[in-house]
N, C-alpha and C positions, 0 to 999 in steps of 0.2 A: 347204856349200850343195849340195844335190842338185837337179838341174834337168835336164829333158829338153828338148832343142831340136831343131827339124826344118827351120828355115829360116834364111837369112842374117840376117834381121831379128831372129829370136829369139837367135841367137848373139851378135849385136851388143848386144842388150839385156842378155844374161847377162854379157858382158864389162863393160859399163858398170856394172851393179849390183855386180859383184865389185870393180871399181876404186873405186867410191864407198864401198863398205863398208869399204875399207881407208883411206879418206880421201885417196886419191891423185888427182892431176890427170892429164890426158892427157900433160902434160909429164913427169910422174914415170914413166909407162910408157915414154915415148919415151927417157928417160935410161937406163932399165933394159934396153931392147931394142935401142938404136941405130936405132930406126925413127923416121921423121918424125912429128910431131904430126898432120899431115894424114892419114897412113896409119892412125894409131890412130883418128882421127875417122871415116874412111871405114869401117873395120871396125865401129865402134860404130853407125854408121848403116845397117849391113846391106848393104854393097856385096858383091854376089855374086861379084865379080871378085877378091876378096882371095885372095892366095896362101896355100896351106895352111901353108907355112913361117912366114908372118907370123902367122897365127892361133896356131900352136903356140908361137911365141916369146912372144906376149902372154900366152897361157894359162900358160906356164911362169913368167913374171914374176909373175903373180898367184897362183901356186901351185894352179892348176886342173888337173884331170885330164881327158883326152880318152878317152871310151869309146864303143864301138859296141855297140848293143843290138839283138839279133835276137829279135823276138817275145817280149820279156820276159826272155830269158836273157842274161846278160852274156857277151860274146864278147871275148876278147883280140884286139887289133888284129893281133898276130903270127899268130894262127890264121887270119885272113882271107887273108893273103898267103902 
């Protein structure tokens, strides 16, 4: 799934779609990440206060990759820092 997201709401929707595409519930993600179901729900609902570590844990559980794109060119996150 290739998807560009720019807002917390779009990230949440992308996470929800990826979860549902695998046939998983929020409880399934919770079990794989040791995060509360309420935390998964908050992320999927676009809570802008979600910690980056939480987002990355959920993405890893779903097999998703985090990329930063700069004006159409792929930039590795290590190159930014």
